[in-house]
N, C-alpha and C positions, 0 to 999 in steps of 0.2 A: 504493500500500500504506500509506503514511503517513496518507493521508486516512482509509482504512478503520480504521486503528488509533485515530485520534482519535475517529472516530464510535463505535467499539466501546467505547472508554474512557468516553465519555459515556453510552452505553447501559447499561453495567453498573455504574455508580456504586452502591456498596453502600447498602442501606437500613439505617438504624439501628433497633434494637428499640424498639417502642412503650414509652413511659414512661421511657426512659433518655436521658441528655444527648446531643444531636445531636453527632456527631463521634466518639463512642467506637467505634462499629463501623467507621467509616472509618479510624480510626487503626490498629487491629489488622489490618484487611484490607490496607491499603497497606504496613504493615510486613512482612507475610507475603509480599506480591507482590514487594516490592523485595528481600527476603532471598533468595527463590527465584531471582529473575533474576540477582542478583549472584554466586550460587554457581556458575553456568555448568555445570549438569548435563550439557550437551551435550559436555563434555570427556571423558566416560568412554569406555573402550574396550570393544568387543564381542568377547568371546572365541569366539563361534561365529556369525560373520556368515553367513547362509545364502545359498546360490544360490537362484535362482527355484524350481528343482525341490525343493530342501530346504524352502523356505518353504511350498510347497504341502503337503508331507508333514507339516508341523508340526501341521496340523489333526487328524491322527489321533493325535497325542501330547498332546492337550490335556485328556485325562481322567486323573485321579489323578496329576497332575504332582508332587504332594506325596510320592509314593511313593519317588522317587529321593532319595538323601541328598546333602548338600553334597559329601561325598567322592566319590561316584559321578559327580556332575556335574563336579567338578574334574578327575577322571581323563579324562572324555570331552572336556572343553574342551582339556586339555593335548595330546590326540592330534590336534587340529584344526590348521588353519593359524594363522599368527601373528595376534594380535588386530588389529582394525581400528577406526578411530574409528566411533562409533555413527552410523548412517546418517541420523538425523534427531533432532529435539528429543525427549527422553524424555517419557513420559506420567506426570504426577505430579498427584495430587489431595490437597490438604492443608487441614485446618480447625483453627482455634483458637477455642475458646469460653471467654471469661473469666467467672469465677464470683464472686458476692459471698459474704459470710460465711455465708449461708444455703444455699449451693450452687445458687443460681439464676443463670441467664445474665444478664449485663449487656451483653455485646457479643460479636460473633463476626466471623471473617473466613474465607472459603473461596476458595482460589485454584486454578485449573486451569492446567496447563502441558502443551503438546503441540505437534506440528508446526504446528497451526493457531494456537496461542497461545504462540509461542516465548519471550515475555517474561513469561508468566503473565497470566491474566485473572481479575479479581475477580468472584465470583458474587454477584448481588444476593439478599438474603434479606429476608423480611418479619418482622413482630413475633413470629411463631412459629418463627423460625429455619428457615424452609422456603423452597424455591425451586421455581418452575415455569419458570425461565428457561433450563434446560439440557435438551437432548435427550440423555438418558443412553443410551449404547450398550453392549452386552455386549462383553466382551473377545474378541478374535479373534487367536490366536497368529500365524497366517500373515498375516492381514490387516494387522497392524501394519506389516509390511514391504511387502507387495504392494499395499496399498490406501491408502497414505499415512496410516496410523493412523485411517482412517475405519471405524467399526463399521457393521454392517448389520442387527443385531438390536436392537430397542428394549427397554430394561429397563422403562420406564414408558410405557404407551400414551398416545397423544394429544398428544405433544410435537413433532410434525412442524414446527411453526412457531416453536419456541423459538429465541431469538436465539443461543444457544450450543449447540455440538454436541461431545460428548466421549465417547470410548470409555474406559470405566472399567477400570482394571487389575484382574486377578483378585486376590482378597483373600488368597490363600494361608491360612496358619493363623490369621489374624485371624477367619476364618469361625467359629472355635471360640467366639467371643463369642456368636454367634447360637445355636449348639448348646447351650451351657451355660445361656444365658438360657431356652431352651425347656425344658430339664430342670428347672431351678429353678422354673419356672412349674408343672410337674407336681408338684413337691414341695409348693409352696404350696397347690395344689388338693387335696392329700391323696391323689393318685393313686399316688404312690410316696413312699418315705422315704429320706433320705440314707443311713441305715444298712441299707437293704435290700441283700441280695446279688443282683447281676444276673449271670446266666449268659449270657455272650455266645457264641452258638452259630451262627455263620454257615453257611448252607447252600451257599454258594459262597465260595471263597477269593479274596482280593484281595491283590496285593502291597502295597497301601497299608495294609490293615487287619490282616493276619496271621491266625492261627488262633484257636481258641476260647480263652476266658479266663473267669475268675470273680472278681469283686471287689465291694466295696460301691460304691454310687453315689457316695458321698463321695470314695472313692479314685480312681475314674475321673475325677471332676471335677478333683481335684488334679493328676493326671497330665496331663490335657488342657490345663490352663491354665499350670501352673508350668514344665513342661518340654516342653510341646507334643506329648505322645504322640499319634501318629496312631491307634495301636491303641485307646487309651482313648477317643479321640474317635469312632472308628467304632462302638465299643460304645454310646456315648451317642446317636449318630444312629440306630442300630438300635433302641435303647430308645424313642426318639421314634416311630419307625415302628411298633413293637410296640403302642404305645398310640394309634395313629392320630392322632398329634399334629403331624405335619409340616405338613399343610395348614392346621391351626389356628394353628400358629406363624407361617406366612407371612401368614395373614389378620390375626393380631395386629399384625404390623409394619405392614400396610396401615392398620389401624384407628388405630394410633398416629400415622400420618402419616410413617412411615419406609418409604416405598414402594419405595426402592431396595434394601432389605435383604430378600433372598429366598434361602432354602435349597432350591434346586430341583434335581431330577433326580438326587438321591442314590439309592443302591440299598437297597431295603427289607430285603433278605435278608442284607446284610453291613455296611451303613452306609457303604460306600465310594462310588466313582464321583463324586468331587469334580471338578467341571468348570466351564467358563465360565458356565453358567447360575446358579451360585452367585454372588450379587452383593452388594456393599456399596459405599457411597460414604462419603467422609470426614465429610460433614456429618451424615448419618443415624447413622453409627457414633459420632460425638461426642455426639449426642443420646441414644443408647442408654447411653453411659457416664455421661451426666448423670443418667439414671434410676438406674443402678447406684450412683452416688455418693450419691444420696439427698437431693437438694435439697428444701426445704420448700415447701409450697403448690403452686400451679399452675406448672408448668414451661413448658408451652405448651398451645395448644388443638388438639385433634384435628380431623380433617376433618369429623366430625359435630357439632362445636361443643362437645363436652364437654372438661373440663379434664383434661390429662394430668398425673399426679402420680407421685411415686416409689412410691406404693402398688401400682404395676404388679407390683412384687416385694415380698415381706414384708420387714420389717426384718432378720430373721435371714438370709434369702437374700441380701439386699444386702450384709450384713456378711461373709458367707462369700465372696461373689463378689469383693468388694474385697480381702479378706485374701488370696485366692488370686492375684489380679492383683499384689498387693504382694509376693508371693513369686516373681515372675518370675525364672527363672534366666538367660535370654538377654538381657543388657543390652548390645546391640551394634548398635543402629540409631540412633534419636534420642538415646539415651544410650549411652556406650561404656565404662562403668565395668568391664565384663568385661576390658577392655584397659588397666586403670588404669596410668598412668605411661608408657605406650608412646609412642614418637615418632610412631607411626602405628597406628591411626587417631586423628584429632583428638578431643579431649574433647567430649562432648555435654552433655545435661542432667545437672547435678551431683547425681545421685541416690544414695541409700544402697542398698547391695546386701544382700539378705536373708541373714541369718546361716546359714540351713540349707545354703547352698552353699559356705560358706567353710571350707576345711581349716585345719589347725594352722599351715601355712606361709602362710596368707592367700590362696592361690590358689583358684579355683573350678573345679569340674568338673560339667557338666550333661549328663545322658544320655550319659555317656562322653566328652563333649567337654571336654578339659582346656585351659583358657585360659592357664595358666602365668604369670599376672600376680598380684601381691599387691594385693588390692583394699582392704586395710585403710587405706592412706593416703587413698584416695578416700572411704571411709566416714567418716574423721575430718574431712574437709573438705566432706562432703556438705551441700547446702543444702535438698534437697527429697526427698520420697518420690515415686516414679513407679510407680503401679499400672497395669501395661500388659500388652499381648499383642503379640508380634511375628509376622511371617510371612515365609517365604522359599521360593521356588522359582527356577528359572533366570531366568524373566522376570517375577518378582513380588517386590518387597521392601516390607514394610509394618510399621507400628507404630502403636499407638493406646492411649492411657491417660490417667490422671488424675494431675495434678501438684499437690502441695501442699507449702508450705514447712514445714521442720522448725522446732521451737521455737527462738527466738532468731535465726532467719534473716529476711531481707527478705521480707515477706509477699507471697505470690502463690498463687492458686488458679485453675487452668485445666485444660482438656481439650485434648489435641492428638491428631489422627488423620491418618495419612499413608498413602496407597496409591500405588504406582508400578510401572512395568514393569522397574525396575532391581534385579533379583535378582542371584544370583551369576554370571550369564552376563556381567555387566558389572563392570569394575573400574577403579580410578583408575590413570592412567599412573604415578603415584608410589608405588603399592603395593609394598612391599619383598617379596622372595621369602619364602615361608613356610618356616620352619625344619623339618627332618625331625621328624615326630611331633607338630608343633604344630597347633593348630586354625587354619585359614585365616581371614583377615578376609573375611567373606562379602558385605559391603555397601560401597558407596562411602562414604567418610568425609564426603561432603557432607551426608548426612542428619544426622550428629552435629553438624556445624558449624551447620546450620540449627537443630537443637534448642537448642544453646547460645545462639545469637543471640536466638532467640525467648524463651528462659527469662530471659535478661538483660533483655530488653525488658519482660517481664511483672514482673520484680522491681522495675524502675524506674518502671513505670506502673500498678502494682496499685491498684485503686479502694479 
């Protein structure tokens, strides 16, 4: 096994981007790999370790997993047997893209962790921050347990001989980045307007989406991104279907070279049916965020040889998208300012919290979830903005966004994206009991520890 590891380590030495100093990509990739390895994600506990029969039944529960709330899942987990150590190394996919002053990538690192790569493996990328070295597999809820985390459905065809093989975690609510990108493309094309009123009238009801509603496109976007409204997001998915734009959106991702990003098998009549064919990887998600961020000039070259620029979205759409991401209410994964000053979870990326969520006593409440911590001290000591989107279901925990230093702070500008199977079905052994009426800590604090380590690294090594 040691020999295989050495050979694999040689095989996947990361390529640096063309035109940038050799070693820059290697530095951030190795920092990311070492950080993930040292955090020992395998120490988490599984609150619902399934029997073989239960694992088989999980396949039937892999649609609209987002419909259950953290409170509903917590009640279900509490009724099960005592937590057990996780059965194998968790599935984690993380990318960091470092940006220059013009928003262009200067280097990147992507690391995959799984039972096949328990210490993390660095993914090689080319000068377009693209890789064909991974056979990406669709997430399989039951198969993660019963098939040693080996997926059986390919996300990208023709990768059977790729040196790396990885089953990508379900993105959960980070999929709303794809949805809102598609809607803003329709706005840019003049098909719809942000201030149009959209009457969401599903012909079949879904527990994920809820009933009929009516609001402006702008308000649906705000609810979808800032507090992750599933109902608003279903309305936007149905809006895309109403304009026959879903297949075009998936083709746009392919044309941009973001082939792992696919909004597939959603329901045209209600915008629901979010399931495992909806796929994203951290590298492609980070590149999408680079477009939203608005770097100047050519950001990479598309598969057809044309330059990909931030003009994929209009300046006004990019500004709106960034503004909404910057007003994220849930800061509890790579950043944990929602829990400001708590002994647990550990502090993460030292971001500022958007004022719209802060009550007179300094606490935040998002979609009825009261965190009960005064975030003002963390705002006073904040070093960066973090325009991001989080995701959570039982077996999916994710976070992806744009980090930029605040005025007067040590300069850094980077994008970080993380997908994992560590949703709120898994918890740290040291997680304290949740006080009555308090919002539970939903993610392992190891994500926040990773976020802080990487942010400190970026602050010290910014180009």
